[in-house]
C-alpha positions as CSV (number, residue, x, y, z in Angstrom):
1,X,-95.3,-67.8,25.1
2,X,-91.7,-66.5,25.1
3,X,-89.6,-66.2,22.0
4,X,-87.1,-69.0,21.2
5,X,-83.6,-67.5,21.0
6,X,-80.4,-69.3,20.1
7,X,-76.9,-68.5,21.2
8,X,-75.0,-66.7,18.4
9,X,-78.0,-64.9,17.0
10,X,-78.0,-61.1,16.5
11,X,-81.2,-59.5,17.6
12,X,-82.4,-55.9,17.6
13,X,-83.0,-55.3,21.3
14,X,-84.9,-52.6,23.1
15,X,-82.5,-51.6,25.9
16,X,-84.9,-49.3,27.6
17,X,-85.0,-45.6,28.4
18,X,-81.3,-45.3,29.0
19,X,-80.2,-46.6,25.6
20,X,-81.6,-46.8,22.2
21,X,-82.5,-50.1,20.5
22,X,-79.4,-51.7,19.1
23,X,-78.1,-55.0,17.6
24,X,-77.0,-57.4,20.3
25,X,-75.4,-60.8,20.1
26,X,-77.1,-63.4,22.3
27,X,-74.6,-65.2,24.5
28,X,-76.9,-67.2,26.8
29,X,-78.2,-70.7,26.2
30,X,-81.9,-71.2,25.5
31,X,-84.1,-71.0,28.6
32,X,-86.6,-73.7,29.4
33,X,-90.4,-73.4,29.7
34,X,-90.1,-73.5,33.5
35,X,-87.2,-70.9,33.7
36,X,-87.0,-67.2,33.5
37,X,-87.5,-65.9,30.0
38,X,-84.3,-63.8,29.9
39,X,-81.3,-63.5,27.6
40,X,-77.8,-62.3,28.1
41,X,-76.3,-60.3,25.3
42,X,-73.2,-58.3,24.2
43,X,-74.1,-55.1,22.5
44,X,-72.9,-54.1,19.0
45,X,-71.9,-50.5,18.3
46,X,-70.6,-48.5,15.3
47,X,-68.3,-46.5,17.6
48,X,-64.9,-48.0,17.4
49,X,-62.2,-47.1,19.8
50,X,-59.6,-49.9,19.2
51,X,-60.0,-51.1,22.8
52,X,-58.9,-54.7,23.6
53,X,-62.4,-55.8,24.4
54,X,-63.9,-54.8,21.0
55,X,-64.4,-57.4,18.4
56,X,-64.8,-56.1,14.9
57,X,-67.9,-57.1,13.0
58,X,-68.3,-56.2,9.3
59,X,-71.2,-58.0,7.6
60,X,-73.8,-57.4,4.8
61,X,-76.7,-55.3,6.0
62,X,-74.8,-53.9,8.9
63,X,-72.8,-50.7,9.3
64,X,-69.1,-51.4,10.2
65,X,-68.9,-51.9,14.0
66,X,-67.8,-53.9,17.0
67,X,-69.2,-56.1,19.7
68,X,-68.2,-54.4,22.9
69,X,-67.4,-57.1,25.6
70,X,-67.6,-54.4,28.2
71,X,-71.3,-53.8,27.3
72,X,-73.0,-57.0,28.4
73,X,-76.3,-57.3,30.0
74,X,-79.5,-59.4,30.6
75,X,-83.0,-58.5,29.5
76,X,-86.4,-60.2,29.4
77,X,-86.9,-62.0,26.1
78,X,-89.9,-59.7,25.4
79,X,-87.3,-56.9,24.8
80,X,-86.1,-58.7,21.6
81,X,-87.6,-56.8,18.7
82,X,-86.5,-58.9,15.6
83,X,-83.9,-61.3,14.5
84,X,-81.2,-59.7,12.3
85,X,-78.6,-62.4,11.6
86,X,-76.6,-65.4,12.9
87,X,-73.0,-64.8,13.7
88,X,-70.5,-67.3,12.2
89,X,-69.0,-69.7,14.8
90,X,-65.4,-68.3,14.5
91,X,-66.6,-64.7,15.2
92,X,-68.8,-65.9,18.1
93,X,-65.6,-67.6,19.6
94,X,-63.8,-64.3,19.3
95,X,-66.6,-62.5,21.2
96,X,-66.7,-65.2,23.9
97,X,-62.9,-64.9,24.4
98,X,-63.2,-61.1,24.8
99,X,-66.0,-61.5,27.4
100,X,-64.0,-64.1,29.3
101,X,-61.0,-61.7,29.4
102,X,-63.2,-58.8,30.5
103,X,-64.7,-60.9,33.3
104,X,-61.4,-62.4,34.3
105,X,-62.3,-66.0,33.3
106,X,-59.4,-66.3,30.9
């Protein structure tokens, strides 16, 4: 049975051989039992560049960092390693706005 994942949660995600596991914010809505068990994420990094698509995230139990709206992807739910936290709604809205700008939706 696939994991139940909620939009706005931060999970440690195994990003495969080309990238190390890292915290990722889940952007997709929950999938149904008869749908693909995949999630779309935006990665969090401690490397800050001050770029317009970075949203700062400072929280307890995390090193200072950013969500990088240019680093989005989709992985099978089995790649989710553990739930780390839930992002507050106002910060989630900031990340959503940055992703929309990056993709040309806003």
